[in-house]
VOPAGU-2260 file (C-alpha; in pm, 1 decimal, decimal comma):
REM VOPAGU-2260
SITE   aa  ch    i         X         Y         Z
SITE  MET   A    0    2605,0   -3024,6    3654,3
SITE  ALA   A    1    2781,4   -2752,9    3636,2
SITE  VAL   A    2    2899,4   -2939,5    3331,8
SITE  VAL   A    3    2562,0   -2911,3    3193,9
SITE  LEU   A    4    2492,4   -2590,9    3307,8
SITE  THR   A    5    2813,3   -2363,0    3153,6
SITE  VAL   A    6    2782,1   -2656,0    2794,8
SITE  LEU   A    7    2411,3   -2432,6    2853,7
SITE  VAL   A    8    2546,5   -2113,0    2897,7
SITE  LEU   A    9    2827,9   -2060,5    2678,5
SITE  PHE   A   10    2534,9   -2232,0    2354,6
SITE  LEU   A   11    2369,3   -1985,1    2480,5
SITE  ALA   A   12    2589,4   -1693,5    2503,5
SITE  GLY   A   13    2678,2   -1831,7    2116,7
SITE  PHE   A   14    2336,8   -1828,7    1951,5
SITE  LEU   A   15    2250,1   -1476,8    2168,8
SITE  ALA   A   16    2601,3   -1387,0    1990,5
SITE  GLY   A   17    2501,0   -1504,0    1657,6
SITE  PHE   A   18    2155,2   -1403,5    1666,2
SITE  ILE   A   19    2275,7   -1051,3    1742,6
SITE  LEU   A   20    2580,4   -1031,1    1404,9
SITE  LEU   A   21    2316,9   -1167,5    1148,2
SITE  VAL   A   22    2091,6    -810,9    1294,4
SITE  MET   A   23    2445,7    -618,6    1297,7
SITE  GLY   A   24    2471,7    -771,4     950,6
SITE  ALA   A   25    2174,8    -725,2     762,1
SITE  ILE   A   26    2106,1    -404,9     942,4
SITE  ASN   A   27    2461,6    -313,3     706,5
SITE  PHE   A   28    2287,6    -454,6     438,5
SITE  ASP   A   29    1999,9    -205,3     419,7
SITE  PHE   A   30    2207,9      67,5     498,7
SITE  SER   A   31    2467,3       0,2     277,1
SITE  ASN   A   32    2154,2     -20,0     -23,8
SITE  SER   A   33    1892,9     264,8      81,6
SITE  GLU   A   34    1979,0     652,1     114,7
SITE  ILE   A   35    1787,6     894,5     324,8
SITE  PRO   A   36    1774,3    1178,1      72,5
SITE  PRO   A   37    1878,2    1558,4     267,8
SITE  GLY   A   38    1486,1    1650,3     182,1
SITE  VAL   A   39    1389,3    1403,5     461,8
SITE  ASN   A   40    1205,7    1593,2     789,3
SITE  GLN   A   41    1389,0    1480,5    1085,8
SITE  PRO   A   42    1559,3    1184,7     886,8
SITE  ALA   A   43    1691,7    1007,8    1189,7
SITE  LYS   A   44    1324,0     860,3    1304,4
SITE  LEU   A   45    1334,5     728,5     944,9
SITE  ARG   A   46    1588,1     522,5     984,4
SITE  ILE   A   47    1495,4     416,3    1388,7
SITE  ILE   A   48    1149,0     340,5    1213,9
SITE  HIS   A   49    1393,2     142,8     924,9
SITE  ILE   A   50    1582,6      -2,7    1208,4
SITE  ILE   A   51    1324,0    -176,4    1368,3
SITE  LEU   A   52    1100,1    -349,5    1061,3
SITE  ILE   A   53    1485,9    -489,4     938,8
SITE  CYS   A   54    1533,9    -581,3    1271,3
SITE  THR   A   55    1173,5    -733,1    1258,8
SITE  ALA   A   56    1199,4    -908,1     946,9
SITE  VAL   A   57    1612,2   -1060,4    1043,5
SITE  VAL   A   58    1443,7   -1251,3    1354,1
SITE  GLY   A   59    1112,8   -1363,9    1165,2
SITE  LYS   A   60    1364,6   -1515,9     919,2
SITE  ILE   A   61    1595,5   -1675,3    1213,1
SITE  LEU   A   62    1255,2   -1819,3    1283,3
SITE  GLU   A   63    1114,7   -1930,3     996,6
SITE  ASN   A   64    1439,1   -2101,1     949,5
SITE  ILE   A   65    1414,7   -2302,6    1290,4
SITE  GLY   A   66    1122,6   -2431,3    1176,7
SITE  ILE   A   67     895,2   -2228,6    1480,1
SITE  CYS   A   68     675,8   -1950,8    1205,4
SITE  THR   A   69     714,1   -1773,2     865,5
SITE  GLN   A   70     889,7   -1536,1     777,5
SITE  VAL   A   71     576,9   -1391,2     664,8
SITE  SER   A   72     320,5   -1400,8    1035,6
SITE  PHE   A   73     603,1   -1345,1    1279,1
SITE  VAL   A   74     588,5   -1027,2    1119,1
SITE  ARG   A   75     210,8    -984,0    1102,9
SITE  TYR   A   76     185,8   -1062,9    1395,0
SITE  MET   A   77     432,9    -778,9    1512,5
SITE  GLN   A   78     316,9    -553,0    1294,2
SITE  GLY   A   79     -78,9    -650,6    1456,2
SITE  ARG   A   80      25,9    -566,8    1824,9
SITE  LYS   A   81    -128,6    -358,3    1933,3
SITE  ILE   A   82    -332,7    -303,0    2299,3
SITE  LEU   A   83    -698,8     -21,6    2184,0
SITE  VAL   A   84    -908,8      95,0    2467,6
SITE  ALA   A   85   -1240,9     150,3    2423,0
SITE  ASP   A   86   -1305,4     543,3    2173,2
SITE  PRO   A   87   -1591,4     765,3    2387,8
SITE  LYS   A   88   -1623,8     905,4    2105,9
SITE  LEU   A   89   -1658,1     583,9    1854,8
SITE  PHE   A   90   -1894,9     285,1    1874,7
SITE  ILE   A   91   -1697,0     -12,5    1723,6
SITE  ARG   A   92   -1803,2    -290,8    1639,7
SITE  ASP   A   93   -1602,8    -664,2    1443,9
SITE  LEU   A   94   -1882,3    -763,2    1101,7
SITE  TRP   A   95   -1861,9    -904,3     831,9
SITE  PHE   A   96   -2000,7    -817,1     490,2
SITE  GLU   A   97   -2020,1   -1075,3     254,8
SITE  LYS   A   98   -1775,0   -1292,1     395,0
SITE  VAL   A   99   -1503,5   -1037,2     457,5
SITE  PRO   A  100   -1423,8    -940,4     800,6
SITE  VAL   A  101   -1478,5    -570,5     821,0
SITE  ARG   A  102   -1412,2    -343,3    1180,4
SITE  VAL   A  103   -1770,7     -29,4    1170,1
SITE  TYR   A  104   -1665,7     313,7    1361,6
SITE  GLN   A  105   -1956,6     497,0    1387,1
SITE  PRO   A  106   -1922,4     815,0    1595,6
SITE  LYS   A  107   -2147,1     804,5    1943,4
SITE  ALA   A  108   -2253,9    1166,8    1913,7
SITE  PRO   A  109   -2632,9    1210,9    1771,8
SITE  SER   A  110   -2651,0    1384,0    1446,1
SITE  ALA   A  111   -2939,3    1505,5    1263,4
SITE  SER   A  112   -2838,1    1438,4     920,5
SITE  GLN   A  113   -2727,2    1109,5     738,6
SITE  ARG   A  114   -2282,6    1105,6     808,0
SITE  ARG   A  115   -2062,9    1018,1     539,0
SITE  GLY   A  116   -1867,6     651,4     446,8
SITE  VAL   A  117   -1627,6     582,7     398,9
SITE  MET   A  118   -1489,7     248,8     297,0
SITE  PHE   A  119   -1110,5     150,4     402,3
SITE  PHE   A  120    -854,7     -30,0     213,6
SITE  HIS   A  121    -534,1     -65,3     456,9
SITE  GLY   A  122    -231,4     -68,4     253,8
SITE  GLY   A  123     134,9    -314,5     316,3
SITE  GLY   A  124     166,4    -448,5     -94,4
SITE  TRP   A  125    -145,2    -710,4     -13,2
SITE  VAL   A  126     116,3    -910,5     207,9
SITE  PHE   A  127     154,3    -734,5     489,4
SITE  GLY   A  128     -97,2    -518,6     710,5
SITE  SER   A  129    -466,0    -517,7     884,8
SITE  LEU   A  130    -734,4    -344,6    1066,6
SITE  GLU   A  131    -514,9    -294,6    1317,5
SITE  THR   A  132    -255,8    -149,9    1242,0
SITE  HIS   A  133    -497,2      61,8    1053,6
SITE  GLU   A  134    -688,4     110,8    1391,7
SITE  LYS   A  135    -535,6     452,8    1541,6
SITE  LEU   A  136    -577,8     603,6    1197,8
SITE  CYS   A  137    -962,0     527,4    1096,6
SITE  ARG   A  138    -999,4     606,5    1444,2
SITE  PHE   A  139    -886,6     962,5    1385,9
SITE  ILE   A  140   -1066,9     952,2    1034,0
SITE  ALA   A  141   -1415,3     878,3    1210,4
SITE  ARG   A  142   -1368,8    1123,3    1484,6
SITE  GLU   A  143   -1241,3    1424,4    1326,1
SITE  SER   A  144   -1434,6    1391,4     961,7
SITE  GLU   A  145   -1785,4    1269,9    1160,2
SITE  SER   A  146   -1797,8     977,2     924,4
SITE  VAL   A  147   -1910,0     616,8     932,7
SITE  VAL   A  148   -1591,1     390,6     878,6
SITE  VAL   A  149   -1555,1      31,4     741,0
SITE  SER   A  150   -1219,3     -59,3     782,8
SITE  VAL   A  151   -1177,1    -374,4     542,2
SITE  GLY   A  152    -969,4    -652,1     623,1
SITE  TYR   A  153    -934,8    -848,8     268,8
SITE  ARG   A  154    -732,6   -1133,6     226,4
SITE  LEU   A  155    -341,0   -1066,8     214,2
SITE  ALA   A  156    -122,0   -1281,4     -26,3
SITE  PRO   A  157     114,3   -1520,2     -79,3
SITE  GLU   A  158    -172,7   -1739,8      16,3
SITE  HIS   A  159    -395,2   -1561,9    -140,0
SITE  LYS   A  160    -320,7   -1391,3    -510,6
SITE  TYR   A  161    -516,1   -1206,8    -729,0
SITE  PRO   A  162    -775,7   -1130,1    -733,2
SITE  ALA   A  163    -851,5   -1197,7    -402,6
SITE  ALA   A  164    -764,2    -880,3    -210,0
SITE  TYR   A  165    -958,6    -688,8    -493,3
SITE  GLU   A  166   -1274,1    -933,8    -497,4
SITE  ASP   A  167   -1303,9    -842,8    -100,0
SITE  CYS   A  168   -1303,4    -441,1    -109,2
SITE  LEU   A  169   -1525,3    -475,1    -374,0
SITE  ASN   A  170   -1780,7    -702,6    -216,8
SITE  ALA   A  171   -1731,1    -555,0     119,1
SITE  THR   A  172   -1822,2    -187,3     -51,1
SITE  GLN   A  173   -2112,3    -340,6    -251,6
SITE  HIS   A  174   -2246,2    -499,9      34,4
SITE  PHE   A  175   -2248,0    -115,9     239,1
SITE  LEU   A  176   -2388,7      46,7     -71,6
SITE  GLN   A  177   -2644,8    -170,0      20,4
SITE  HIS   A  178   -2717,4    -194,3     360,6
SITE  LEU   A  179   -2624,0     242,0     372,9
SITE  GLU   A  180   -2997,5     288,2     611,1
SITE  HIS   A  181   -2849,1      57,5     927,8
SITE  TYR   A  182   -2563,6     283,4     898,1
SITE  GLY   A  183   -2734,5     641,4     921,2
SITE  VAL   A  184   -2473,1     719,2     587,9
SITE  ASP   A  185   -2545,0     943,1     327,6
SITE  PRO   A  186   -2562,6     762,8     -25,6
SITE  ALA   A  187   -2453,8    1088,3    -205,4
SITE  ARG   A  188   -2111,3    1082,0      49,1
SITE  VAL   A  189   -1945,7     731,0      -2,5
SITE  ILE   A  190   -1597,2     744,6     -82,1
SITE  VAL   A  191   -1350,1     547,4    -160,6
SITE  CYS   A  192   -1026,1     540,9      23,0
SITE  GLY   A  193    -677,5     367,7      52,5
SITE  ASP   A  194    -290,2     331,7     114,9
SITE  SER   A  195     -40,4     235,3    -130,4
SITE  ALA   A  196    -195,3     -86,3    -178,4
SITE  GLY   A  197    -483,6      19,8      -7,1
SITE  GLY   A  198    -521,7     309,6    -261,0
SITE  ASN   A  199    -453,6      40,3    -561,5
SITE  LEU   A  200    -742,5    -155,7    -398,4
SITE  ALA   A  201   -1002,0     140,8    -369,7
SITE  ALA   A  202    -934,5     284,5    -786,4
SITE  ALA   A  203    -939,9    -104,8    -922,8
SITE  VAL   A  204   -1297,0     -22,9    -655,3
SITE  SER   A  205   -1408,9     286,0    -798,0
SITE  GLN   A  206   -1335,6     226,3   -1149,9
SITE  THR   A  207   -1531,2     -78,8   -1119,6
SITE  LEU   A  208   -1830,7      75,6    -952,4
SITE  ALA   A  209   -1826,0     382,9   -1215,2
SITE  GLY   A  210   -2077,3     221,6   -1487,7
SITE  ARG   A  211   -2317,2      81,9   -1204,9
SITE  SER   A  212   -2667,1     206,7   -1198,3
SITE  ASP   A  213   -2808,0     -57,6    -927,7
SITE  LEU   A  214   -2600,0     110,3    -696,3
SITE  PRO   A  215   -2546,6     480,6    -442,8
SITE  LYS   A  216   -2288,5     650,0    -708,3
SITE  LEU   A  217   -1953,6     676,0    -495,4
SITE  ARG   A  218   -1931,1    1080,1    -400,0
SITE  ALA   A  219   -1437,2    1044,9    -429,1
SITE  GLN   A  220   -1183,8     890,4    -424,2
SITE  ILE   A  221    -940,4     943,9    -192,2
SITE  LEU   A  222    -625,0     760,2    -298,6
SITE  ILE   A  223    -288,6     777,4     -32,0
SITE  TYR   A  224      69,3     752,2    -260,5
SITE  PRO   A  225     -89,2     468,8    -430,8
SITE  GLY   A  226      70,2     160,0    -635,5
SITE  LEU   A  227    -121,8     198,1    -942,3
SITE  GLN   A  228     134,7     -37,1   -1290,8
SITE  ALA   A  229     388,2    -317,0   -1282,5
SITE  LEU   A  230     452,2    -252,4   -1618,1
SITE  ASP   A  231     719,2      21,3   -1513,9
SITE  PHE   A  232    1000,9      31,6   -1312,6
SITE  ASN   A  233    1162,9     282,8   -1400,5
SITE  LEU   A  234     995,1     575,2   -1406,8
SITE  PRO   A  235    1201,0     861,7   -1300,4
SITE  SER   A  236    1039,5     756,1    -900,8
SITE  TYR   A  237    1182,0     420,0    -916,2
SITE  GLN   A  238    1517,5     505,1   -1021,1
SITE  GLN   A  239    1563,1     833,6    -818,0
SITE  ASN   A  240    1391,8     695,6    -496,6
SITE  ARG   A  241    1520,6     317,1    -549,7
SITE  GLY   A  242    1698,1     282,0    -187,8
SITE  VAL   A  243    1423,7     513,6      29,1
SITE  PRO   A  244    1253,6     327,6     313,4
SITE  LEU   A  245    1038,1     273,0     359,9
SITE  LEU   A  246     940,0      88,5      58,1
SITE  PHE   A  247    1181,7      31,8    -168,7
SITE  ARG   A  248    1203,7     -16,2    -543,0
SITE  GLU   A  249    1303,5    -414,3    -494,6
SITE  ARG   A  250    1043,2    -470,9    -241,8
SITE  ALA   A  251     759,6    -256,4    -460,4
SITE  ALA   A  252     822,0    -559,6    -755,8
SITE  PHE   A  253     796,2    -778,9    -570,1
SITE  TYR   A  254     520,3    -689,0    -351,2
SITE  VAL   A  255     321,4    -684,3    -591,9
SITE  LEU   A  256     436,8    -990,3    -767,7
SITE  GLN   A  257     340,8   -1192,6    -447,5
SITE  TYR   A  258      10,5   -1047,9    -526,4
SITE  LEU   A  259     -19,0   -1153,3    -884,5
SITE  ASN   A  260     189,3   -1528,6    -830,1
SITE  GLY   A  261     237,9   -1563,7    -478,7
SITE  ASN   A  262     542,9   -1587,5    -544,5
SITE  ALA   A  263     904,9   -1383,4    -675,4
SITE  THR   A  264     984,3   -1575,2    -921,1
SITE  ASN   A  265    1067,3   -1284,5   -1234,3
SITE  LEU   A  266    1179,8   -1027,7   -1003,7
SITE  GLU   A  267    1435,6    -903,5   -1253,9
SITE  GLU   A  268    1259,6    -971,2   -1534,6
SITE  VAL   A  269    1007,4    -725,8   -1345,3
SITE  LEU   A  270    1290,9    -465,9   -1275,8
SITE  GLU   A  271    1450,8    -475,5   -1554,0
SITE  GLY   A  272    1126,1    -423,9   -1805,6
SITE  SER   A  273    1190,5    -700,4   -2002,8
SITE  HIS   A  274     852,4    -909,6   -1902,4
SITE  ILE   A  275     610,6    -744,5   -2139,1
SITE  PRO   A  276     601,9    -707,1   -2508,4
SITE  VAL   A  277     739,5    -439,7   -2660,2
SITE  ASP   A  278     392,0    -346,9   -2792,5
SITE  ILE   A  279     162,8    -384,2   -2513,4
SITE  LYS   A  280     463,2    -125,7   -2404,2
SITE  LEU   A  281     380,1      86,3   -2705,3
SITE  ASN   A  282      36,6      74,5   -2698,8
SITE  CYS   A  283      52,3     181,6   -2278,8
SITE  ARG   A  284     353,5     455,4   -2349,6
SITE  LYS   A  285      14,1     698,9   -2361,5
SITE  TRP   A  286     -93,6     640,4   -2031,7
SITE  VAL   A  287     222,7     497,7   -1865,6
SITE  SER   A  288     532,6     610,2   -2038,2
SITE  PRO   A  289     833,8     946,2   -1827,7
SITE  ASP   A  290     739,1    1167,1   -2119,1
SITE  ASN   A  291     392,6    1229,1   -1890,3
SITE  ILE   A  292     570,5    1328,0   -1604,2
SITE  PRO   A  293     633,1    1690,8   -1523,7
SITE  GLU   A  294     949,2    1768,2   -1632,7
SITE  LYS   A  295    1081,2    1898,2   -1267,0
SITE  PHE   A  296    1005,3    1582,5   -1136,1
SITE  LYS   A  297    1265,4    1476,1   -1342,6
SITE  VAL   A  298    1582,4    1712,4   -1250,0
SITE  ARG   A  299    1705,4    1452,1    -960,0
SITE  GLY   A  300    1916,5    1160,4   -1071,3
SITE  TYR   A  301    1688,9    1020,5   -1352,5
SITE  LYS   A  302    1863,0     861,5   -1695,6
SITE  PRO   A  303    1531,8     763,0   -2013,5
SITE  ARG   A  304    1605,7     323,2   -2083,8
SITE  VAL   A  305    1573,3     105,6   -2331,3
SITE  LEU   A  306    1219,2     -66,2   -2383,4
SITE  LEU   A  307    1300,2    -430,9   -2319,8
SITE  ASP   A  308    1105,5    -722,5   -2509,8
SITE  CYS   A  309    1033,3   -1050,7   -2340,1
SITE  THR   A  310     988,1   -1381,1   -2409,4
SITE  THR   A  311     679,1   -1601,1   -2421,9
SITE  GLU   A  312     720,3   -1786,0   -2107,8
SITE  VAL   A  313     759,9   -1526,3   -1887,1
SITE  PHE   A  314     483,1   -1260,5   -2019,3
SITE  GLU   A  315     274,8   -1606,2   -1964,4
SITE  LYS   A  316     399,9   -1561,6   -1565,2
SITE  VAL   A  317     325,1   -1232,1   -1601,7
SITE  LYS   A  318      68,6   -1100,5   -1859,5
SITE  ARG   A  319    -204,3   -1009,4   -1572,7
SITE  PHE   A  320     -42,2    -685,4   -1532,6
SITE  CYS   A  321    -233,8    -551,6   -1801,4
SITE  GLU   A  322    -562,0    -630,7   -1623,1
SITE  PRO   A  323    -695,6    -256,5   -1469,5
SITE  THR   A  324    -814,2    -392,2   -1131,9
SITE  LEU   A  325    -530,9    -515,0   -1108,6
SITE  CYS   A  326    -332,1    -208,8   -1233,0
SITE  PRO   A  327    -587,5      49,8   -1241,4
SITE  LEU   A  328    -393,2     316,3   -1470,6
SITE  LEU   A  329    -444,3      88,0   -1806,1
SITE  ALA   A  330    -844,9     144,2   -1823,1
SITE  GLU   A  331    -930,3     238,4   -2118,9
SITE  ASP   A  332   -1094,5     578,5   -2091,6
SITE  THR   A  333   -1459,5     524,4   -2165,8
SITE  ILE   A  334   -1387,6     423,0   -1785,2
SITE  ILE   A  335   -1174,5     673,1   -1635,7
SITE  GLN   A  336   -1384,8     992,8   -1804,5
SITE  GLN   A  337   -1700,0     736,6   -1537,8
SITE  LEU   A  338   -1441,7     809,5   -1197,9
SITE  PRO   A  339   -1622,8    1030,9    -928,1
SITE  GLU   A  340   -1417,1    1295,1    -781,8
SITE  SER   A  341   -1082,5    1231,1    -618,7
SITE  PHE   A  342    -762,3    1293,0    -455,4
SITE  ILE   A  343    -478,6    1186,7    -418,3
SITE  LEU   A  344    -207,0    1201,9    -255,4
SITE  THR   A  345     145,3    1217,5    -313,6
SITE  CYS   A  346     489,3    1262,5    -200,3
SITE  GLU   A  347     830,0    1341,2    -314,1
SITE  TYR   A  348    1093,3    1039,1    -226,9
SITE  ASP   A  349     855,7     811,7    -262,8
SITE  VAL   A  350     899,5     509,3    -591,4
SITE  LEU   A  351     544,6     539,0    -552,4
SITE  ARG   A  352     504,9     950,3    -696,5
SITE  ASP   A  353     465,0     890,3    -995,8
SITE  ASP   A  354     244,5     671,4   -1000,2
SITE  GLY   A  355      38,1     915,9    -854,5
SITE  LEU   A  356     148,5    1188,4   -1097,7
SITE  LEU   A  357      60,7     972,8   -1426,6
SITE  TYR   A  358    -337,8     878,4   -1299,1
SITE  LYS   A  359    -338,8    1242,5   -1174,9
SITE  LYS   A  360    -284,9    1331,4   -1591,8
SITE  ARG   A  361    -518,5    1087,2   -1669,6
SITE  LEU   A  362    -807,0    1172,5   -1473,1
SITE  GLU   A  363    -779,5    1546,6   -1556,9
SITE  ASP   A  364    -717,7    1463,5   -1943,4
SITE  ASN   A  365   -1100,5    1258,4   -1934,8
SITE  GLY   A  366   -1304,4    1545,2   -1757,6
SITE  VAL   A  367   -1218,0    1403,9   -1367,2
SITE  ARG   A  368   -1171,6    1714,3   -1070,4
SITE  VAL   A  369    -866,0    1617,7    -920,6
SITE  THR   A  370    -701,9    1760,2    -597,3
SITE  TRP   A  371    -368,2    1711,5    -573,7
SITE  TYR   A  372    -146,1    1715,8    -282,5
SITE  HIS   A  373     234,6    1668,5    -296,9
SITE  LEU   A  374     490,2    1654,4      31,6
SITE  GLU   A  375     771,2    1750,6     -73,2
SITE  ASP   A  376     943,9    1616,1     216,7
SITE  GLY   A  377     754,3    1326,3     227,9
SITE  PHE   A  378     794,2     942,3     168,9
SITE  HIS   A  379     662,8     651,3     144,1
SITE  GLY   A  380     428,3     469,7     436,2
SITE  ILE   A  381     503,4     798,3     586,8
SITE  ILE   A  382     118,6     865,5     753,6
SITE  ASN   A  383     158,9     499,4     906,8
SITE  PRO   A  384     283,2     653,7    1234,9
SITE  PHE   A  385     111,2     960,3    1205,8
SITE  ASN   A  386     -64,3     876,1    1601,0
SITE  SER   A  387     313,2     860,9    1782,1
SITE  ASP   A  388     445,4    1058,6    2027,8
SITE  TRP   A  389     758,2    1009,8    1934,2
SITE  LEU   A  390     851,3     871,5    1572,5
SITE  SER   A  391     530,7    1083,9    1377,8
SITE  PHE   A  392     574,9    1333,2    1106,3
SITE  PRO   A  393     458,9    1663,4    1024,7
SITE  ALA   A  394     381,6    1607,7     667,2
SITE  GLY   A  395     198,6    1267,1     821,3
SITE  LYS   A  396      -6,6    1453,4    1014,3
């Protein structure tokens, strides 16, 4: 018996040591490929959040390798583990809008007039994120703006590829617009809002509804560091912030490929820019080009790249990147001109910064009123921990 216990202890000790080495190795690898710029406020906090994310991913990979669960499902589980109590100021209900799960937040206090309505689409690279991950943010919006907030639990990749997430957000929004009276919402004051991938979805939904005469017009769109194109991953912000947590350049391309195809094949071609034919790139240069980025955003380590062509085989796999419902920056001017007033938030240390800057220019060029707010010390994902006691950032708040 003693021998068995000794062997078991040694096995567990060896497993634990191996596990720690794996985690440390992953952290060291990520650290060697990451950079926190000096302009970021409270860099130690960002590093701690980054370490937590790395550790979660590594544990998930170990569990996947030994056949317990997939890495994606483990990360989603850890992200969604939040114990939330009832809110004294809000009625919170889980409902279904056209087979799409939603969470509705309604202020309890009586209102003399109809309230504003907010359709909220969470971020997470179309792969992660849920009603739970953005629960505190949605509660905050509902309380502070005294609005009815509808958070949409759209289907995620890689299980559900494009256009599943877009269709869910569109269907849920249409349902809400058709039943506003049930929630006491003013038809003239409904907005769509989202962060990161959610900003992408908000922009796509806004474009789709722009020409609809059978539904109330959206009052505005709020795009929080949105990802809006997949033609060029070598724009200035992608080069400058390629290793800045919480979103590396390579991960940005990985996520959009997961959304498109359910896998990350052709990642290298996408990163180097050899996934789209030159003639299409030249046609889209009026919208997606470093030339449209203000010069002050190019001074920090940007080098122009030569246009590369691609093979028919590669383009066949990613040609839907040219669809505006996946990459809203590519919509025609006739659509852009019909869009509602817009708010765009960009962060200096974010690979997606230039997507927001390019869309800002497109909207303004087409006569759409834009409010632009730029966080000089901001990074991608900065609003996620805004309500944390010890991991929040002043700029995020």
